[in-house]
N, C-alpha and C positions, 0 to 999 in steps of 0.2 A: 609303220608306227614310229613316231619319234621317241628317242631315248635321251635322257640327260642324267647327270650325276650331280647331286648337291653334296659338295665335299667339305667334310670337317665340321658339320653343324652339331650343336648340342640339341637333344631332342626331348620334347614333352609329348609322350604318347597319348596320355589322357590324365584325368585328375587323380586317379587312384594308383597309377603305376609309379613305382619308385623312380626318382630322378637320378640319372647317372651323369656326372660331369664329363665323362669321357666322350670325345668327339666321334662322330660316325659319318659314314657316307650313305646317302639315300638315293637309291636307283629309282628313277621315274621312267616307267615303261609304258608309253602311250598315255592313257588317262589314269593309270593306277600306279601305286607304289609297288615296285617289283621286289625290292629287298632293302633292308637296313642292316648294315654291317660295320664293324670297326674299320677305321680309316685304312685304305689300301687293299682291302680284301676283294673288292668288286673290280673286275677288269674294266678299264675305262677306255679301251680302244674303240675308236669310231663312235664315241659318245660325247655329246656336248657337256663340258664341265663348268659348273658354277661354284667358285670359291665361297665357302660359307663359314670360314674359321671364326669370324667374329659375330656369328648369328645364332639365334635360338629358334629352332623349328617347332611349330605347334600346329595342331589341327585348326583349320578355319572354323570360326564360330558360326553357328546356325541361328540366324535371326528368324525365329518361327512366326513372327507376326509384326508386320508394319503396314501402314497405309501411305502410299505415295500421293494420294489425291489431295491432301491438304498442304502440300509442300509450299505452294505459293502464298499461304497465309501464315507462314512461320513467324512467330513473335507478335502477332496482331491481337491475340486473345490471352487473357490471364484471369485467374481467380474466378472461374466458373466451374461448377460441377459438371460431370460428364453429360448427364441428360440435357442440361441447359446448353451445353456446347453443341448439341446436335443442330441447333439453329444455324451454326456456322459450317458444320460438317456436311449436312444435307440441306443447304439453304433453299428457301422458296424461290430465290432468283439466283441460279447458278452462274458461274463464270462462263463466258463464251469461248471455250477452249478449242483450239485446233489440234490436229495431229502433231504439228510441230511443238506446240506447248506440251503435249503429253510425252513426246519423245524426250524433250529437254528435262522435264521434271523427273522422269524415270531415270535418266542418266545421272542427275544430281543425287537421287536416292541411291543409286549404285555406287557412286563415288564416296558418299558419306559412309555407306555400309562397309566398303572395302577398306577405307582408311581407319575404320574402327574394328578391324579384325574379322569381319563377317564375310565368308565366301559363299554362303547360301542364305538367301532371303525368301520369305513368303510374303508377297505383296497382295494384300486384300484390297484390290483396286475397285472403287465404286465407279460405275458408269453413270451415276447420277440420274437425271431425268431422261437422258437420251439413250439410244442404242446405236452408237456410232462405231461400226466395225473398224473404221480407220483409226479410232482411238486405241482399240485393242491391239491392232497390228503395230501401231507406233510404240506401245509399251513393250511388246515382245521384241521388236527390232532393237530397241534401246538396250535391253538386257543381253541380247545377242552381241551387240557391239561393245558393251562394257566388259564382257568376259566372265562375269560371275555366274553362279548357279542360282536360278530364280524359279520359284513356283508362283504362278499368277492365278489369283481368284478374283471374283467379281462382286463380292459383298452383296449377294443376291437377296432381294426381298420380293414379295408378291402382295404386300398390303400397303395402303397409304402410310407413309412414315408417321403421320400424326396418330394413327391408330395403334402404334406400338407402345403407347403409354396408357395407364389407367386414368380415370377421372377427367377425360378430355371434354365430356359434355358439360361439366360444371366449371372447367378451368379456361375454356376458350369461348369467346363470343361466337354465336351461331354462324355469322357470316365468315369470320376468320376460319372457323372449323370447316365450313363448306369449301372455302377457297383452297385450304390445305389438302383436303381430300380430293379435290379436282386436279391437283398437280399431276403432270404426266410422269410415268415411270416405266421402265422396261417390263415387258411381259415375262412372267416367270418361266413359261415353257420355252420362250425364245432364248432365255439365258441358259437353260439346260441344253438346248440344241447347240448353242455356241460351244459349251464345254465339250459336248459329245464330238462335235466336228473337230475342234482343236486337238482333242486327246488322241486322235488317230495319227496326227503328224507330230504332236508335241507331248507325248506321254512322258512324265518325268522319269520313268524307268530307263528310257532310251535317249531322251533329249535333255541337254543342259538347261534349257529354258522351257519349262512345261507348264501345265495347268492343273488346278485342283478344283474340287467341289467346295464352294464356300457360301452357304446360306448365312446371311449376316447374323441373325440371332433368332431364337424361338419366338420372341414377342413381335418380331417384324415379319414373320412368315406364317402362312396357314399350315395346319397339320398336314394337309394333303401335299403341299409343296415340300415340307421337310421329309416326308416319306419318299417323294420322288427324288430328292437330292440323295438320300441314303441309297435308294435303289440304283441310281446312276453310278455312284461311287463304287458300290459292290460289283456292278456289271463290268465296269472298266478298270477296277483295281486302282482307284485314285484316292489320295489322301483327302480328308475332310477337315474343314476349319469352321468353327462357329463360336460366336461370343456367348458367354454364359455367366451369370451372377457376378458381374463386375461391381455392382453397387447395391446399397441397401434398397433403393427404389425398385430394383429388379426382383428382390425378394417379395416386396409388396405386389409388384406387377404379377408375379407367378400366382400368388394367393388370389388376386382378383380375377385373373384370366382362367386359371385351371384348378384352383382349390388345392394345389399341392406345390412342392418345390419345382423349380425349373428343371433340375436334374431328373426328378421323378417323372416329369412330363416327357422328357426326352427318352427316358428308359421305357416308358409305356409305348412310345412310338417305335421302339426298336432302333433308335438312332445311334445309341452308344456302341462303339466297336473299336478295335485296334486301328491305328493310323488315323484316329480322329482326335483333333485338338480342341479342347474346351478352353477358349481364351479367357484368361483372368481368374475365374474361380475364387474370388475373394470371399464371398459370403456363403460358404458351404456348411451344411450340417454334417455330423458324423455319418448319417444315412446316405447323404449325397456322396461323400467320399467313398463309402463302401460300394455303392452302385457303380461309381466310376472305376474303382479298382477291379471289381469283378468283370467289368466289360472290356478291360484292356485299353480304354481310352486314356489320353494324356491331358494334363492340365497345364496351361501355358502361363508361366509366371512373368508378369509385366510390371515390375515393381516401380520403376520411375513414372511410368504413365499413370498407374493407379494412384500414386501419391500426388502427382502434380495436378491432377484434375479431381482430387477429392474422393476417389472411389474407395480408398482404404489400402490395406496391406494384406495380401494373401499370407496364410500361414504355411510357409515353405516346409517347415519341419513336420507339421501335421499331415501334409500331403505325402511326403516321403514315408512317414511312419505307417500310413494307410496302404502302402504298397503301390502308389500311383506313380507312373512315370511323369516327371516334371521337365518341361522344356522351357525356353525363355524367349522373350521378344521385347523389342523397344516400343512397339505400337507406333502411332502416327508420326509423320515427319514434321507436322506443322504445329498443332496445338500443344504437343508435348515437347516442342522445341528442338528435338533431334531424333535421329534413329541410330545413335551410337551404341553398339553392343558392349563395348568396354565400359562405358559409363553406366550402362544398365547393370552390368555385373557388380560394379562397385556399390551402387545404391541397393541392389538386391541383397548383397551380403550384409550391408549395414542395417537396413530397415528390419531385416529378419531378427537381428539381435536386439533391436529396440522393443520387440514384441514382449520379451520376457527377461527378467534379470537372472534366470536360471541359465548360467553359461554353458552347462553340459548339453543343453538342447540347441545351442546356436549352430547354424550350418557352417561348415568349413568352406574355405575357398575351393577345395577340391570338389565338394558337392555342387557348388554353384557352377564351377567350370564344366563339370560333367553334364549338368542340366543344359548348358549352352552349347554342348558339342554332342555327346552321345545321346542325351535326352532329346535334343532337337532332331537328331537322325531317327531315333525310335518313333517319335511322334509322326514322322513322315513315312514310316515303314521302311527306313533305310539303315537300320542299325548294323547291317552286315557289310556295308560298304561306305558309310559316311561317319565322320565324327571322331576318328582315331588316326594316328600315324602308325600304320602297320601294313605289312605286305598284303596285297589283295584289296586294300581300301583305295578309294578314289584319291588321287593326288591333289587334294585341296589343302594347301599348306601356306601358312603365314610365317615368315621369318622376321624376327625382331632383332635389332642391334643390341648386342651385349653392352654397348656404351650408353644405351638409353638410361636416363637417371632412375627409372623404375627398376632396372635390373642391375644397378651398381650398388653393392657387390652382389653377384648372383649366388644366392643361397638356396631359395626354394622358388623356382620359376613360376609355378602355378599360383602360389600366394601373391607373388609380386605382380604377375600379370593381372590378377583379379583386383587387387587392392590399389595398384599404383599406375600401371600402364594405361595411357590415354589413346594410344595410336601413333603418337609422334615418333616412336621407336620402330615402326614398321618399315622394313627395307625392301623385302621381296615377297611377292604373292604368286602362287600357282593355283589355278583352278582347272580341274579336268586334265591336269598334266601340262597345261600351257602357262608360260610365264606371262603374267599380265601386269606385273610391276617389278621393276628392278632399280635398286638404288633410290627408292622413294618416288620414282617417276612411272606413270602409267605408260605401257608399251603400245596400247591399242588406240589411243585417242589423245588429243591435246587438251589437257585438263584446263589450262588457263583460258584457251579459246572457248571451251565449253562454258565455263563460268561467266565469261564476258557475254556470251550469247544469252545465257539464262537471265542475267541481270537486265539485258535489253528487253526481253519479253516480259519480265516482271514489271518493268517501268511502263510498258505498253498496257499492261493489265491493271495498273494501280487504280485508275478511276473506276473500272468495273468491280474491283475488289471492294472499294468504298461503297459503291452503290449496292452491292450484294449485302454488305453489313447493315446498311441503313434499312434495307427492305426486310431484314430479319427481325425488326422490332416487335411486331405482333406475335411472332412465333416465340421469341425470347420471353415475352411477358407471360404467355400461357404456360410455357415449360417451367418458369420459376414458380408459378402457382401450383403446378403438379408436384414439383419437388418439395415445396413447403407442405402441401397437403399430405404427401406420403410420409413425412416425418411424424405425423400424428398417428399413424397406423402402427400398432404393435407388430413385431415380427417374432417368430418362434424363438424360445429361449435357447434351444440347442444350436442355433446358427452361430458359427464362429464369426465374431464381429471383425469386420475389416478395420474398424477404428481400434487403435491399440489401447488395451486396458491391462496394465501390469498387474500381476497377481499380488494380493496383500502379502506383506512380509511374513505374517504368521503362517501362510501356506508354504513358505520356503524353508521354514525351520523344522 
């Protein structure tokens, strides 16, 4: 096993640990941190030394939720609510992608993630209408080559996409509805078999690039399929990811489909459990939060995504006060314009403060940082070896230059990283003990060549992208009608509104 010594770094262990300005040496022994000691106390004979006197070492961020599949349409869609955007995310006419396309877009996802401080990502990659095993292998190979830690899910559904919304019979013309229901889609059992097969070689407990169980959302899956997903995750000890209550329309959908909240429905199915991430959780009731807290499941805070596509703003403080583990994610690479975790942290701390003028309830930078590190690790069942800089933990380390404007002068590193650092100050990155970036340059691949190749294939796909957008018209029209129809439906009074409604001044006095 290789050993190296990071010499003279300042260390951020986690958000709650007191920061010491005294430099330390960090021993990396194989894939783990062997020791953190004052400078000079660790014998460095026969150990590779990396000078870090001008660097601040911090745990790599955990991006607990992103979608690589929309990377090719970055910047092409704006000012559409989440449900209406599904016409672009799961289009009636998908792009004709090859394994090469999948490899390149996955590599670009990895590059943007690493350059924004994330050493672990959870990519909920949709296989769309096809079941192309070559696409799966291309994504896995890309994350192997990029060097980061990746969990790959397949955004699994077993219902026609159009039947994941209420009011479809009245909002779509009959022929359009029939055409949408007739679109091909992967078989649910085949998807579960794929996860089962891959988990034997790529279980995330033992593999840097592994797989998870990721049913897309309760409204997109039958109850039987959700139970099968839960059973497979329990059998193989795999993390679970599912979207839940991102939007007001999903509150209405749950009422129409099951006569109860989406969280209550999942609880009745026995779906809620530890190492299970409920992505978004914007429109939750107090009972929902109680059910989640008692189950040990996590809620995934995706503040930039939720705001940029009109889903709302989750109540970070209410989640924490309910005893729920909160993790963080950027969401999609395309329609939300980026998968930057550092930008996600900034927006997350800011939008949480806009929810209320009561400053005592505002989340601190340390709480946001911990959600993006320890919270992310806990959501994946990895709280004992990910998310901190401490002996025995995985050596997933990001080192920032102290000359970065965000850190000049260096007073409180966590606050400055959360509020100011954009990624431009990242100098060195280790994942699983391997140096994958040094001096701001990737060690495992040629970034410039990668970007040039990606731009070439995007140019090749541009006509197909335009054709896919044009073909989405009938689906867009129907989804807009559903969105408007749902606004007329009352939702329970105790649901925490995702739209921000400051308390009256009299309630503060």
